[in-house]
C-alpha positions in Angstrom: 20.8 -20.0 14.0 18.1 -21.0 16.4 18.4 -19.8 19.9 16.7 -20.9 23.0 16.3 -19.4 26.7 18.6 -21.4 28.9 16.5 -22.7 32.0 15.7 -19.8 34.2 19.0 -17.9 33.4 17.4 -15.2 31.4 19.8 -15.4 28.5 19.6 -17.2 25.0 21.9 -19.8 23.7 22.4 -21.2 20.1 20.7 -24.6 19.9 24.0 -26.0 18.2 27.1 -25.7 20.2 30.9 -26.2 19.6 32.5 -28.8 21.8 36.1 -28.4 22.3 37.3 -31.7 23.8 39.4 -32.5 20.7 41.0 -29.0 20.6 42.6 -29.9 24.0 44.6 -32.8 22.2 46.5 -35.1 24.2 46.4 -38.9 24.2 42.7 -39.1 23.5 42.9 -36.9 20.3 46.6 -36.5 19.4 48.3 -33.1 18.4 46.0 -30.2 17.8 46.8 -27.3 15.5 46.3 -24.1 17.7 45.9 -21.7 14.9 43.3 -24.0 13.2 41.5 -24.4 16.5 41.3 -20.6 16.9 40.0 -20.3 13.3 37.4 -22.9 14.0 36.1 -20.8 16.9 36.0 -17.7 14.7 34.0 -19.7 12.1 31.6 -21.0 14.7 30.8 -17.5 16.0 30.7 -16.2 12.3 28.0 -19.1 11.6 25.9 -17.8 14.5 27.0 -20.2 17.2 27.2 -18.6 20.5 27.7 -21.8 22.9 31.4 -22.8 23.2 31.7 -25.6 25.7 34.9 -26.7 27.3 36.4 -28.1 30.5 39.7 -28.0 32.4 40.3 -31.7 31.9 40.3 -31.2 28.0 44.1 -31.1 27.6 44.7 -30.3 31.1 43.8 -26.5 30.5 44.8 -26.5 26.8 41.3 -26.2 25.5 40.4 -23.4 27.7 43.6 -21.5 26.9 43.0 -21.9 23.2 39.4 -20.6 23.6 40.7 -17.7 25.7 42.9 -16.7 22.8 40.2 -17.0 20.4 37.6 -14.8 22.0 39.7 -11.9 22.7 37.6 -8.9 22.0 34.7 -11.4 21.4 33.6 -12.3 24.8 30.2 -10.6 24.3 29.4 -12.7 21.3 29.7 -16.2 23.0 28.1 -18.2 25.9 31.0 -20.0 27.7 30.4 -23.3 29.2 32.9 -25.0 31.4 33.1 -27.4 34.2 34.6 -28.5 37.5 34.8 -31.8 39.5 37.8 -33.5 37.8 40.7 -32.6 40.1 44.5 -33.4 39.8 46.1 -30.8 41.9 46.4 -32.6 45.1 45.5 -36.2 46.7 41.8 -35.2 47.3 39.0 -37.1 45.4 38.1 -40.6 44.2 40.6 -41.7 41.4 39.0 -41.6 37.8 41.7 -42.1 35.3 45.5 -41.3 34.7 46.7 -39.6 31.7 49.9 -37.5 30.5 51.3 -38.0 34.0 48.3 -36.7 35.8 46.1 -38.8 38.1 42.6 -37.4 37.7 40.2 -37.6 40.5 36.5 -36.8 40.9 36.1 -34.0 43.6 33.2 -31.6 44.1 34.4 -30.1 47.5 33.6 -26.3 47.9 37.2 -25.2 48.0 38.4 -27.2 45.0 35.4 -25.9 42.9 36.5 -22.2 43.8 40.0 -23.0 42.9 38.9 -24.6 39.6 36.8 -21.6 38.7 39.7 -19.3 39.5 42.0 -21.2 37.1 39.3 -21.6 34.4 38.6 -17.7 34.5 42.3 -17.1 34.0 42.7 -19.4 31.2 39.7 -18.3 29.5 40.6 -14.5 30.0 37.2 -13.6 31.5 35.8 -12.6 34.6 32.7 -14.8 34.5 31.3 -18.0 33.3 27.9 -18.3 31.6 27.2 -21.9 32.3 29.1 -23.8 34.9 28.7 -27.7 35.0 29.9 -30.3 37.6 31.7 -32.6 35.2 31.3 -36.0 36.9 29.5 -36.6 40.1 31.5 -37.4 43.1 31.7 -41.1 44.2 32.7 -43.1 47.3 35.3 -43.2 49.0 35.3 -39.5 48.5 31.7 -38.5 48.1 31.1 -34.9 48.5 27.3 -34.2 49.6 25.5 -32.4 46.9 24.2 -29.9 49.4 27.9 -28.6 49.9 28.6 -28.6 46.1 25.3 -26.7 45.3 25.7 -24.2 48.3 29.1 -23.4 46.5 27.7 -23.1 43.2 24.6 -20.8 44.4 27.1 -18.6 46.3 29.5 -18.2 43.1 26.2 -17.3 41.2 25.4 -14.6 43.8 29.0 -13.3 43.3 28.2 -13.0 39.5 31.2 -15.4 38.8 28.7 -17.8 37.1 25.3 -17.1 35.4 23.7 -20.5 35.2 24.5 -24.0 37.0 24.7 -27.2 35.1 25.3 -30.9 36.0 26.7 -33.6 33.8 26.7 -37.3 33.8 24.0 -37.6 36.4 21.2 -39.8 37.4 17.5 -38.7 38.2 18.3 -39.0 41.8 21.1 -36.4 41.5 18.9 -34.0 39.7 16.3 -34.2 42.4 19.0 -33.6 45.0 20.5 -30.7 43.1 17.1 -29.0 43.1 16.7 -29.6 46.8 19.4 -27.1 47.5 19.4 -24.5 44.5 18.6 -23.9 40.8 19.7 -26.3 38.2 19.2 -24.9 34.5 20.7 -27.6 32.4 22.2 -31.0 32.2 24.8 -32.2 29.7 24.7 -35.9 28.8 25.7 -38.3 26.1 23.0 -38.8 23.7 23.0 -39.9 20.0 20.7 -42.0 17.8 22.8 -45.0 18.7 22.8 -44.3 22.6 19.4 -43.4 23.8 19.3 -44.3 27.3 18.4 -40.9 28.6 15.0 -41.1 26.8 13.8 -43.5 29.5 15.7 -42.0 32.5 16.7 -38.3 32.4 14.5 -36.9 30.0 11.3 -37.4 32.0 12.9 -36.0 35.1 14.2 -32.9 33.2 10.7 -32.4 31.5 9.1 -32.4 34.9 11.4 -30.0 36.4 11.9 -27.6 33.2 15.5 -28.4 32.9 17.3 -28.3 29.7 19.3 -30.9 28.1 22.5 -30.3 26.3 24.0 -33.4 24.4 27.5 -34.4 23.6 29.0 -37.2 21.6 25.8 -37.0 19.1 28.0 -37.9 16.1 29.5 -40.7 18.0 33.1 -39.3 17.6 32.5 -39.1 14.0 31.1 -42.6 13.2 27.7 -40.9 12.3 29.3 -38.8 9.8 29.6 -41.9 7.5 33.2 -40.9 6.8 34.7 -43.6 9.0 34.6 -46.8 7.2 35.3 -50.5 8.1 39.1 -50.0 7.3 39.4 -47.7 10.2 41.7 -49.1 13.1 40.7 -47.8 16.7 43.8 -47.2 18.8 43.1 -48.5 22.4 44.3 -45.1 23.8 41.9 -42.8 21.8 38.4 -41.7 22.8 36.7 -43.9 20.4 38.0 -47.0 21.8 35.1 -47.2 24.5 32.3 -47.0 21.9 30.7 -50.3 21.0 29.6 -49.3 17.8 33.0 -49.3 16.5 33.2 -53.0 16.8 33.5 -54.3 13.2 29.9 -56.3 13.1 28.1 -53.1 14.6 30.0 -50.6 12.6 28.8 -52.4 9.5 25.2 -52.2 10.5 25.6 -48.3 11.2 27.3 -47.9 7.9 24.5 -49.6 6.0 21.9 -47.6 8.0 23.6 -44.3 6.9 23.8 -45.4 3.4 19.9 -46.3 3.3 19.5 -42.4 3.9 21.1 -41.4 0.9 17.7 -40.3 -0.5 17.3 -38.0 2.5 20.6 -36.3 2.0 19.4 -35.6 -1.5 16.1 -34.4 -0.4 17.4 -31.8 2.2 20.6 -31.3 0.3 22.7 -32.0 3.3 25.5 -34.3 4.5 25.1 -37.5 6.4 26.5 -35.8 9.5 24.0 -32.8 9.2 21.1 -35.2 8.8 21.9 -36.9 11.9 22.4 -33.5 13.9 19.0 -32.4 12.5 17.4 -35.5 13.7 19.1 -35.1 17.3 18.0 -31.3 17.6 14.3 -32.5 16.6 14.1 -34.9 19.5 11.7 -34.1 22.3 13.2 -31.8 25.3 16.7 -31.7 23.7 17.5 -28.2 23.7 21.3 -28.0 22.7 23.4 -30.2 20.6 27.1 -30.0 21.0 29.3 -30.9 18.0 33.1 -31.3 18.1 35.3 -29.5 15.6 39.0 -28.2 15.4 39.0 -27.5 11.7 37.0 -24.3 10.3 35.2 -26.1 7.4 34.0 -28.8 10.0 32.1 -26.4 12.1 30.9 -24.5 9.0 29.4 -27.7 7.5 27.9 -28.6 11.0 26.2 -25.3 11.5 24.0 -25.8 8.4 22.3 -28.6 10.3 20.3 -25.9 12.3 18.9 -24.8 9.1 17.3 -28.3 8.2 13.6 -28.9 9.0 12.9 -32.5 8.9 9.2 -33.6 8.2 7.9 -35.7 11.0 7.5 -38.6 8.5 11.3 -38.6 7.6 12.1 -38.4 11.4 9.9 -41.4 12.1 11.5 -43.3 9.1 15.1 -42.5 10.7 13.9 -43.5 14.0 12.5 -46.8 12.7 15.8 -47.7 11.0 17.8 -46.8 14.2 15.4 -49.3 16.3 15.9 -52.1 13.7 19.7 -52.2 14.4 19.1 -52.1 18.1 19.8 -48.7 19.2 
């Protein structure tokens, strides 16, 4: 497994990471089998994946709890990434969404961050977090100055409670302000071959400031695996509902594109999903790619993608096809 040094943190992280949003289950993902999820985490570790990413909002603590059970006696084998900033414990914050009886708000005040970290440490069964992200940035009418947020995070880092600081769902302006008040090692952003906005916005800012990029939703919630056909019906409540590429006309374009790469999957002896992940990992300034899984064979298959070394000619061919469908 390829490993890369994370920002200025001093520790290495597997280039491929296990995303655990689905492990949290809930309305977005439906019921999740806890034992299968634990086995999936064990399979990831066995495959050389050290990065495990989660958040309190994934199942309102469920994802973190499952990870905590899975890494008992394995803490030194993993790099734990979790988050703060989505708050449902009192009335503070700007309302973001409502689910499972919780009104979730964006809040990045110092005392809410400290409380969130305390709860995450307990659920994960650890006394420190390797990478601590602000999950979503605060907004009006409850906007917390980044100075206050970063001062808190730097203090937690000095205490040894977190090792590296990350920010998710940001703008270039957010990044510049974070850097004004402390050390930002990594950002986590949505990025796939169908959603490449950060190439023109965040990627130049990160390259200039030597900040790593960690991607999520790089398989577009399964669409880029080639296994979701035209007969799949999107439930309005599920996570896929907000993805425009699931619309029938666009989905047909994507499936045709994936089929055109059958020769490449044969050449590299890989699945469509593995080919897509390999392309994503080969993009400039993309340091880490998160892939979701909650069944052992899914993450085992995914891990093989890190061994695929695409030629520049094939990368260019894939990129050309992506552009032709308007992505």
